[in-house]
C-alpha positions, 0 to 999 in steps of 0.5 A: 521439525523446523520452527516457524520462526526459522522459516520466516527468518530465512525468507527475510534474509532471502528478501534482504539479500535480494536488495532493497527497492529504490525508486524509478524503475524498480518495482514497488514490491518485488515478487519475493516480497510479494510472497513473503508479505502477502501470503494470503489475500482471500481469508482476509478480504478488503474491510473498506475504511475504518475512521475516527469519528469526525476524522478525515475520510480516504477515497481510493480513485485509481486503480479500479479495485473491482477490475484486474489491472495492468502494470505499471499502473497509477495509483491515485487516493484522495484524502477529504479532511474534516471540517474541523482539521486539516490532514496531517500528511506526516501521519501518512503510512502505507502498509503491504500485504497481510503481514503489514509490511511498511512501504511508506517510504518507497510510496513517498518517493514516487508520489506527488501531492496536489492539495489532498491528493497522492498520485504515483505514477508508473508503479510496478508490481508483479502479477497477483493480488496486492493489499494496501493499508493506508493510515493517515490522521488530522491535525486533531489525531483522528485517524482513518484507515483504508484497506484495498486490495488490486488485482495486477495480471499482465503487464504493459509494454 
């Protein structure tokens, strides 16, 4: 009988051998990463926002998470600071999938920040369901996190 950790290690090795995803025309997550880090969508439905009292809030602007969208897509996130403290952008973390694979560096390599918005244009992802967990704190260390599921079906030319 094969141990679960051995299977996981082989899958991790396959992802590593496939190469890391760089900024530009490459997808934000590869199909191999999608299969490895995001195996279960339905049992863990989106939890919405979880926030410390008095902390910032995260609003998902684009894409519409109630619809199936096409790749490439634009991701737009609005972080609303509290009245007492600004957002600490250095605390931003973005995790992918049920296993919470950290894709913060990939997001920041593509993102533009305008005031309290984070905009990532021309994001290529494979068809399927993609779970993102966004975490950010304010300067008083009050953290907010929001989990969202984006469903992608098809691609634009």
